[in-house]
All heavy atoms as TSV, in Angstrom:
chain	resi	resn	atom	element	x	y	z
A	1	MET	N	N	88.447	-134.947	-33.680
A	1	MET	CA	C	89.270	-136.124	-33.934
A	1	MET	C	C	88.345	-137.370	-33.825
A	1	MET	O	O	87.541	-137.520	-32.922
A	1	MET	CB	C	90.347	-136.219	-32.841
A	1	MET	CG	C	91.444	-137.191	-33.182
A	1	MET	SD	S	93.020	-136.818	-32.448
A	1	MET	CE	C	92.659	-137.129	-30.690
A	2	LYS	N	N	88.603	-138.283	-34.729
A	2	LYS	CA	C	87.771	-139.486	-34.788
A	2	LYS	C	C	88.194	-140.441	-33.683
A	2	LYS	O	O	89.377	-140.487	-33.279
A	2	LYS	CB	C	87.997	-140.246	-36.150
A	2	LYS	CG	C	87.445	-139.485	-37.342
A	2	LYS	CD	C	87.651	-140.341	-38.592
A	2	LYS	CE	C	87.094	-139.633	-39.776
A	2	LYS	NZ	N	87.338	-140.452	-40.977
A	3	LYS	N	N	87.235	-141.217	-33.251
A	3	LYS	CA	C	87.554	-142.178	-32.174
A	3	LYS	C	C	88.489	-143.263	-32.683
A	3	LYS	O	O	89.300	-143.780	-31.949
A	3	LYS	CB	C	86.241	-142.838	-31.653
A	3	LYS	CG	C	85.420	-141.967	-30.830
A	3	LYS	CD	C	84.203	-142.686	-30.325
A	3	LYS	CE	C	83.288	-141.784	-29.507
A	3	LYS	NZ	N	82.088	-142.438	-29.056
A	4	GLN	N	N	88.413	-143.561	-33.962
A	4	GLN	CA	C	89.289	-144.590	-34.551
A	4	GLN	C	C	90.751	-144.112	-34.503
A	4	GLN	O	O	91.645	-144.933	-34.285
A	4	GLN	CB	C	88.856	-144.882	-35.984
A	4	GLN	CG	C	89.396	-146.212	-36.504
A	4	GLN	CD	C	88.666	-146.704	-37.745
A	4	GLN	OE1	O	87.886	-145.966	-38.306
A	4	GLN	NE2	N	88.947	-147.906	-38.124
A	5	ASN	N	N	90.979	-142.808	-34.690
A	5	ASN	CA	C	92.325	-142.305	-34.579
A	5	ASN	C	C	92.896	-142.424	-33.183
A	5	ASN	O	O	94.050	-142.727	-32.974
A	5	ASN	CB	C	92.414	-140.838	-34.983
A	5	ASN	CG	C	92.156	-140.647	-36.484
A	5	ASN	OD1	O	92.203	-141.593	-37.240
A	5	ASN	ND2	N	91.827	-139.433	-36.875
A	6	ILE	N	N	92.026	-142.285	-32.198
A	6	ILE	CA	C	92.419	-142.443	-30.768
A	6	ILE	C	C	92.773	-143.927	-30.568
A	6	ILE	O	O	93.804	-144.215	-29.887
A	6	ILE	CB	C	91.290	-141.993	-29.844
A	6	ILE	CG1	C	91.069	-140.486	-30.020
A	6	ILE	CG2	C	91.608	-142.359	-28.395
A	6	ILE	CD1	C	89.813	-139.961	-29.312
A	7	GLY	N	N	92.019	-144.830	-31.149
A	7	GLY	CA	C	92.341	-146.232	-31.001
A	7	GLY	C	C	93.711	-146.538	-31.636
A	7	GLY	O	O	94.503	-147.339	-31.012
A	8	PHE	N	N	93.981	-146.025	-32.763
A	8	PHE	CA	C	95.244	-146.251	-33.396
A	8	PHE	C	C	96.383	-145.651	-32.547
A	8	PHE	O	O	97.484	-146.227	-32.438
A	8	PHE	CB	C	95.339	-145.708	-34.810
A	8	PHE	CG	C	94.640	-146.587	-35.814
A	8	PHE	CD1	C	93.578	-146.131	-36.507
A	8	PHE	CD2	C	95.063	-147.868	-36.012
A	8	PHE	CE1	C	92.928	-146.943	-37.448
A	8	PHE	CE2	C	94.442	-148.715	-36.918
A	8	PHE	CZ	C	93.381	-148.216	-37.660
A	9	ALA	N	N	96.148	-144.508	-31.934
A	9	ALA	CA	C	97.144	-143.882	-31.043
A	9	ALA	C	C	97.429	-144.826	-29.879
A	9	ALA	O	O	98.575	-145.007	-29.466
A	9	ALA	CB	C	96.626	-142.558	-30.566
A	10	PHE	N	N	96.403	-145.411	-29.272
A	10	PHE	CA	C	96.621	-146.359	-28.185
A	10	PHE	C	C	97.395	-147.561	-28.656
A	10	PHE	O	O	98.265	-148.080	-27.937
A	10	PHE	CB	C	95.272	-146.843	-27.585
A	10	PHE	CG	C	94.716	-145.966	-26.512
A	10	PHE	CD1	C	93.564	-145.221	-26.733
A	10	PHE	CD2	C	95.348	-145.866	-25.271
A	10	PHE	CE1	C	93.111	-144.355	-25.730
A	10	PHE	CE2	C	94.843	-145.060	-24.234
A	10	PHE	CZ	C	93.739	-144.292	-24.529
A	11	LEU	N	N	97.089	-148.041	-29.866
A	11	LEU	CA	C	97.852	-149.201	-30.412
A	11	LEU	C	C	99.335	-148.869	-30.557
A	11	LEU	O	O	100.217	-149.616	-30.176
A	11	LEU	CB	C	97.257	-149.614	-31.774
A	11	LEU	CG	C	96.083	-150.552	-31.761
A	11	LEU	CD1	C	95.499	-150.668	-33.136
A	11	LEU	CD2	C	96.392	-151.903	-31.159
A	12	LEU	N	N	99.601	-147.686	-31.081
A	12	LEU	CA	C	101.006	-147.286	-31.281
A	12	LEU	C	C	101.729	-147.078	-29.938
A	12	LEU	O	O	102.888	-147.479	-29.747
A	12	LEU	CB	C	101.086	-145.969	-32.083
A	12	LEU	CG	C	100.798	-146.143	-33.549
A	12	LEU	CD1	C	100.769	-144.736	-34.230
A	12	LEU	CD2	C	101.863	-146.981	-34.221
A	13	LEU	N	N	101.028	-146.504	-28.969
A	13	LEU	CA	C	101.612	-146.343	-27.598
A	13	LEU	C	C	101.883	-147.724	-26.982
A	13	LEU	O	O	102.942	-147.916	-26.323
A	13	LEU	CB	C	100.706	-145.543	-26.685
A	13	LEU	CG	C	100.807	-144.039	-26.760
A	13	LEU	CD1	C	99.719	-143.432	-25.943
A	13	LEU	CD2	C	102.166	-143.592	-26.326
A	14	GLY	N	N	100.948	-148.651	-27.179
A	14	GLY	CA	C	101.142	-150.004	-26.716
A	14	GLY	C	C	102.394	-150.656	-27.311
A	14	GLY	O	O	103.141	-151.295	-26.583
A	15	LEU	N	N	102.568	-150.472	-28.637
A	15	LEU	CA	C	103.772	-151.051	-29.270
A	15	LEU	C	C	105.021	-150.389	-28.717
A	15	LEU	O	O	106.056	-151.065	-28.472
A	15	LEU	CB	C	103.682	-150.884	-30.779
A	15	LEU	CG	C	102.754	-151.773	-31.524
A	15	LEU	CD1	C	102.627	-151.325	-32.960
A	15	LEU	CD2	C	103.208	-153.202	-31.385
A	16	ILE	N	N	104.994	-149.099	-28.569
A	16	ILE	CA	C	106.210	-148.379	-28.065
A	16	ILE	C	C	106.579	-148.910	-26.670
A	16	ILE	O	O	107.740	-149.100	-26.350
A	16	ILE	CB	C	105.938	-146.849	-28.084
A	16	ILE	CG1	C	105.925	-146.380	-29.518
A	16	ILE	CG2	C	107.056	-146.143	-27.260
A	16	ILE	CD1	C	105.416	-144.932	-29.682
A	17	PHE	N	N	105.540	-149.025	-25.795
A	17	PHE	CA	C	105.839	-149.491	-24.418
A	17	PHE	C	C	106.247	-150.951	-24.372
A	17	PHE	O	O	106.970	-151.374	-23.504
A	17	PHE	CB	C	104.673	-149.233	-23.489
A	17	PHE	CG	C	104.555	-147.783	-22.991
A	17	PHE	CD1	C	103.388	-147.064	-23.168
A	17	PHE	CD2	C	105.639	-147.204	-22.384
A	17	PHE	CE1	C	103.371	-145.773	-22.769
A	17	PHE	CE2	C	105.595	-145.886	-21.945
A	17	PHE	CZ	C	104.446	-145.150	-22.102
A	18	ALA	N	N	105.670	-151.771	-25.294
A	18	ALA	CA	C	105.921	-153.256	-25.247
A	18	ALA	C	C	107.271	-153.606	-25.801
A	18	ALA	O	O	107.752	-154.686	-25.474
A	18	ALA	CB	C	104.786	-153.942	-26.026
A	19	VAL	N	N	107.868	-152.812	-26.627
A	19	VAL	CA	C	109.162	-153.144	-27.276
A	19	VAL	C	C	110.291	-153.406	-26.308
A	19	VAL	O	O	111.016	-154.353	-26.482
A	19	VAL	CB	C	109.490	-152.172	-28.407
A	19	VAL	CG1	C	110.912	-152.341	-28.912
A	19	VAL	CG2	C	108.484	-152.252	-29.566
A	20	PRO	N	N	110.512	-152.598	-25.322
A	20	PRO	CA	C	111.664	-152.795	-24.455
A	20	PRO	C	C	111.617	-154.103	-23.615
A	20	PRO	O	O	112.690	-154.562	-23.185
A	20	PRO	CB	C	111.631	-151.626	-23.465
A	20	PRO	CG	C	110.781	-150.592	-24.103
A	20	PRO	CD	C	109.810	-151.321	-24.936
A	21	ALA	N	N	110.455	-154.739	-23.506
A	21	ALA	CA	C	110.279	-155.971	-22.818
A	21	ALA	C	C	110.643	-155.941	-21.361
A	21	ALA	O	O	110.851	-156.957	-20.714
A	21	ALA	CB	C	111.119	-157.102	-23.495
A	22	ASP	N	N	110.675	-154.733	-20.729
A	22	ASP	CA	C	110.724	-154.621	-19.305
A	22	ASP	C	C	109.339	-154.941	-18.745
A	22	ASP	O	O	108.343	-154.537	-19.312
A	22	ASP	CB	C	111.092	-153.191	-18.941
A	22	ASP	CG	C	111.338	-152.960	-17.434
A	22	ASP	OD1	O	111.555	-154.009	-16.757
A	22	ASP	OD2	O	111.290	-151.832	-16.974
A	23	SER	N	N	109.328	-155.797	-17.736
A	23	SER	CA	C	108.067	-156.450	-17.353
A	23	SER	C	C	106.887	-155.395	-17.075
A	23	SER	O	O	105.824	-155.618	-17.591
A	23	SER	CB	C	108.238	-157.344	-16.116
A	23	SER	OG	O	108.706	-156.606	-15.049
A	24	MET	N	N	107.176	-154.367	-16.322
A	24	MET	CA	C	106.122	-153.414	-15.956
A	24	MET	C	C	105.676	-152.666	-17.183
A	24	MET	O	O	104.462	-152.525	-17.496
A	24	MET	CB	C	106.598	-152.443	-14.899
A	24	MET	CG	C	105.536	-151.538	-14.369
A	24	MET	SD	S	104.176	-152.440	-13.659
A	24	MET	CE	C	103.017	-151.117	-13.374
A	25	LEU	N	N	106.649	-152.125	-17.983
A	25	LEU	CA	C	106.325	-151.376	-19.211
A	25	LEU	C	C	105.624	-152.235	-20.204
A	25	LEU	O	O	104.755	-151.808	-20.947
A	25	LEU	CB	C	107.572	-150.741	-19.815
A	25	LEU	CG	C	108.138	-149.521	-19.104
A	25	LEU	CD1	C	109.381	-149.056	-19.829
A	25	LEU	CD2	C	107.117	-148.425	-19.006
A	26	TRP	N	N	106.025	-153.570	-20.258
A	26	TRP	CA	C	105.434	-154.458	-21.236
A	26	TRP	C	C	103.918	-154.634	-20.920
A	26	TRP	O	O	103.127	-154.644	-21.843
A	26	TRP	CB	C	106.133	-155.829	-21.198
A	26	TRP	CG	C	105.686	-156.682	-22.355
A	26	TRP	CD1	C	106.229	-156.749	-23.566
A	26	TRP	CD2	C	104.576	-157.598	-22.342
A	26	TRP	NE1	N	105.541	-157.665	-24.343
A	26	TRP	CE2	C	104.517	-158.152	-23.613
A	26	TRP	CE3	C	103.627	-157.974	-21.415
A	26	TRP	CZ2	C	103.567	-159.115	-24.003
A	26	TRP	CZ3	C	102.644	-158.903	-21.730
A	26	TRP	CH2	C	102.630	-159.464	-23.025
A	27	TRP	N	N	103.564	-154.781	-19.650
A	27	TRP	CA	C	102.158	-154.942	-19.286
A	27	TRP	C	C	101.412	-153.678	-19.602
A	27	TRP	O	O	100.215	-153.741	-20.056
A	27	TRP	CB	C	101.999	-155.317	-17.816
A	27	TRP	CG	C	102.290	-156.732	-17.603
A	27	TRP	CD1	C	103.365	-157.310	-17.017
A	27	TRP	CD2	C	101.471	-157.897	-18.064
A	27	TRP	NE1	N	103.317	-158.696	-17.015
A	27	TRP	CE2	C	102.134	-159.063	-17.702
A	27	TRP	CE3	C	100.275	-157.920	-18.749
A	27	TRP	CZ2	C	101.620	-160.307	-17.950
A	27	TRP	CZ3	C	99.762	-159.246	-19.030
A	27	TRP	CH2	C	100.428	-160.378	-18.618
A	28	ILE	N	N	101.949	-152.497	-19.361
A	28	ILE	CA	C	101.330	-151.231	-19.686
A	28	ILE	C	C	101.047	-151.169	-21.208
A	28	ILE	O	O	100.004	-150.825	-21.660
A	28	ILE	CB	C	102.124	-150.059	-19.216
A	28	ILE	CG1	C	102.168	-149.996	-17.643
A	28	ILE	CG2	C	101.551	-148.712	-19.808
A	28	ILE	CD1	C	103.125	-148.924	-17.087
A	29	GLY	N	N	102.119	-151.540	-21.973
A	29	GLY	CA	C	101.947	-151.547	-23.410
A	29	GLY	C	C	100.871	-152.522	-23.893
A	29	GLY	O	O	100.124	-152.172	-24.820
A	30	ALA	N	N	100.852	-153.698	-23.288
A	30	ALA	CA	C	99.904	-154.707	-23.702
A	30	ALA	C	C	98.463	-154.211	-23.413
A	30	ALA	O	O	97.584	-154.395	-24.252
A	30	ALA	CB	C	100.188	-156.020	-22.979
A	31	VAL	N	N	98.248	-153.600	-22.218
A	31	VAL	CA	C	96.938	-153.138	-21.866
A	31	VAL	C	C	96.532	-152.006	-22.829
A	31	VAL	O	O	95.398	-151.941	-23.342
A	31	VAL	CB	C	96.927	-152.649	-20.399
A	31	VAL	CG1	C	95.598	-151.928	-20.089
A	31	VAL	CG2	C	97.030	-153.835	-19.496
A	32	LEU	N	N	97.404	-151.045	-23.106
A	32	LEU	CA	C	97.107	-149.935	-24.003
A	32	LEU	C	C	96.774	-150.473	-25.438
A	32	LEU	O	O	95.845	-149.977	-26.093
A	32	LEU	CB	C	98.276	-148.940	-24.096
A	32	LEU	CG	C	98.432	-148.029	-22.904
A	32	LEU	CD1	C	99.706	-147.157	-23.073
A	32	LEU	CD2	C	97.262	-147.121	-22.755
A	33	GLY	N	N	97.561	-151.468	-25.873
A	33	GLY	CA	C	97.293	-152.042	-27.195
A	33	GLY	C	C	95.955	-152.716	-27.281
A	33	GLY	O	O	95.247	-152.572	-28.263
A	34	ILE	N	N	95.564	-153.461	-26.208
A	34	ILE	CA	C	94.304	-154.111	-26.263
A	34	ILE	C	C	93.139	-153.098	-26.194
A	34	ILE	O	O	92.152	-153.212	-26.960
A	34	ILE	CB	C	94.201	-155.078	-25.012
A	34	ILE	CG1	C	95.133	-156.238	-25.224
A	34	ILE	CG2	C	92.777	-155.560	-24.828
A	34	ILE	CD1	C	95.328	-157.109	-24.040
A	35	ILE	N	N	93.302	-152.042	-25.416
A	35	ILE	CA	C	92.248	-151.015	-25.376
A	35	ILE	C	C	92.154	-150.319	-26.763
A	35	ILE	O	O	91.020	-150.105	-27.286
A	35	ILE	CB	C	92.609	-149.950	-24.295
A	35	ILE	CG1	C	92.466	-150.530	-22.892
A	35	ILE	CG2	C	91.693	-148.728	-24.468
A	35	ILE	CD1	C	92.958	-149.673	-21.795
A	36	GLY	N	N	93.275	-150.062	-27.367
A	36	GLY	CA	C	93.267	-149.445	-28.690
A	36	GLY	C	C	92.628	-150.337	-29.748
A	36	GLY	O	O	91.812	-149.883	-30.577
A	37	LEU	N	N	92.904	-151.612	-29.657
A	37	LEU	CA	C	92.326	-152.590	-30.597
A	37	LEU	C	C	90.817	-152.629	-30.446
A	37	LEU	O	O	90.016	-152.633	-31.393
A	37	LEU	CB	C	92.961	-153.950	-30.436
A	37	LEU	CG	C	92.609	-154.999	-31.485
A	37	LEU	CD1	C	93.050	-154.596	-32.815
A	37	LEU	CD2	C	93.247	-156.354	-31.027
A	38	ILE	N	N	90.349	-152.643	-29.154
A	38	ILE	CA	C	88.910	-152.697	-28.938
A	38	ILE	C	C	88.248	-151.421	-29.463
A	38	ILE	O	O	87.199	-151.540	-30.113
A	38	ILE	CB	C	88.658	-152.843	-27.406
A	38	ILE	CG1	C	89.103	-154.221	-26.985
A	38	ILE	CG2	C	87.221	-152.595	-27.093
A	38	ILE	CD1	C	89.143	-154.410	-25.474
A	39	ILE	N	N	88.857	-150.280	-29.256
A	39	ILE	CA	C	88.306	-149.024	-29.778
A	39	ILE	C	C	88.202	-149.060	-31.313
A	39	ILE	O	O	87.142	-148.666	-31.870
A	39	ILE	CB	C	89.131	-147.770	-29.304
A	39	ILE	CG1	C	89.009	-147.619	-27.791
A	39	ILE	CG2	C	88.724	-146.508	-30.032
A	39	ILE	CD1	C	89.953	-146.585	-27.212
A	40	VAL	N	N	89.248	-149.514	-31.980
A	40	VAL	CA	C	89.246	-149.588	-33.424
A	40	VAL	C	C	88.155	-150.561	-33.898
A	40	VAL	O	O	87.410	-150.184	-34.860
A	40	VAL	CB	C	90.648	-149.980	-33.967
A	40	VAL	CG1	C	90.580	-150.303	-35.412
A	40	VAL	CG2	C	91.629	-148.886	-33.689
A	41	VAL	N	N	88.035	-151.675	-33.324
A	41	VAL	CA	C	87.005	-152.673	-33.722
A	41	VAL	C	C	85.581	-152.153	-33.525
A	41	VAL	O	O	84.785	-152.296	-34.429
A	41	VAL	CB	C	87.230	-154.012	-33.009
A	41	VAL	CG1	C	86.078	-154.959	-33.265
A	41	VAL	CG2	C	88.532	-154.674	-33.475
A	42	ILE	N	N	85.347	-151.544	-32.390
A	42	ILE	CA	C	84.019	-150.981	-32.157
A	42	ILE	C	C	83.644	-149.923	-33.119
A	42	ILE	O	O	82.522	-149.884	-33.634
A	42	ILE	CB	C	83.933	-150.466	-30.670
A	42	ILE	CG1	C	83.917	-151.655	-29.668
A	42	ILE	CG2	C	82.659	-149.612	-30.463
A	42	ILE	CD1	C	84.041	-151.222	-28.225
A	43	ASN	N	N	84.567	-148.996	-33.430
A	43	ASN	CA	C	84.295	-147.934	-34.335
A	43	ASN	C	C	84.194	-148.450	-35.784
A	43	ASN	O	O	83.434	-147.867	-36.587
A	43	ASN	CB	C	85.318	-146.844	-34.212
A	43	ASN	CG	C	85.210	-146.080	-32.951
A	43	ASN	OD1	O	84.111	-145.664	-32.559
A	43	ASN	ND2	N	86.291	-145.833	-32.313
A	44	ALA	N	N	84.900	-149.471	-36.131
A	44	ALA	CA	C	84.749	-150.034	-37.455
A	44	ALA	C	C	83.368	-150.687	-37.638
A	44	ALA	O	O	82.755	-150.573	-38.714
A	44	ALA	CB	C	85.840	-151.109	-37.662
A	45	LYS	N	N	82.791	-151.266	-36.594
A	45	LYS	CA	C	81.470	-151.852	-36.673
A	45	LYS	C	C	80.429	-150.781	-36.743
A	45	LYS	O	O	79.439	-150.894	-37.450
A	45	LYS	CB	C	81.178	-152.754	-35.463
A	45	LYS	CG	C	81.938	-154.085	-35.517
A	45	LYS	CD	C	81.555	-154.903	-34.335
A	45	LYS	CE	C	82.278	-156.223	-34.351
A	45	LYS	NZ	N	81.976	-157.078	-33.219
A	46	GLU	N	N	80.602	-149.605	-36.045
A	46	GLU	CA	C	79.698	-148.502	-36.071
A	46	GLU	C	C	79.611	-147.837	-37.451
A	46	GLU	O	O	78.591	-147.384	-37.814
A	46	GLU	CB	C	80.026	-147.483	-35.012
A	46	GLU	CG	C	79.724	-147.913	-33.586
A	46	GLU	CD	C	80.157	-146.909	-32.568
A	46	GLU	OE1	O	80.690	-145.814	-32.942
A	46	GLU	OE2	O	80.005	-147.149	-31.377
A	47	ASN	N	N	80.759	-147.784	-38.137
A	47	ASN	CA	C	80.763	-147.141	-39.457
A	47	ASN	C	C	80.064	-147.935	-40.539
A	47	ASN	O	O	79.718	-147.395	-41.564
A	47	ASN	CB	C	82.230	-146.861	-39.874
A	47	ASN	CG	C	82.862	-145.769	-38.984
A	47	ASN	OD1	O	82.185	-145.024	-38.363
A	47	ASN	ND2	N	84.190	-145.737	-38.959
A	48	ASN	N	N	79.905	-149.271	-40.344
A	48	ASN	CA	C	79.294	-150.061	-41.396
A	48	ASN	C	C	77.798	-150.012	-41.331
A	48	ASN	O	O	77.152	-149.752	-40.433
A	48	ASN	CB	C	79.744	-151.541	-41.277
A	48	ASN	CG	C	81.177	-151.638	-41.752
A	48	ASN	OD1	O	81.663	-150.805	-42.458
A	48	ASN	ND2	N	81.843	-152.701	-41.266
């Protein structure tokens, strides 16, 4: 499995957790989304 796919999975999990807007779940979703975004950006730079 590609690392970029893992990054997109984190982004999707972040969106799923952030949607209900419950404060604890929202923070978990925001952190997962940021981690996923960082993974995607790093792997996009490595591929070029």
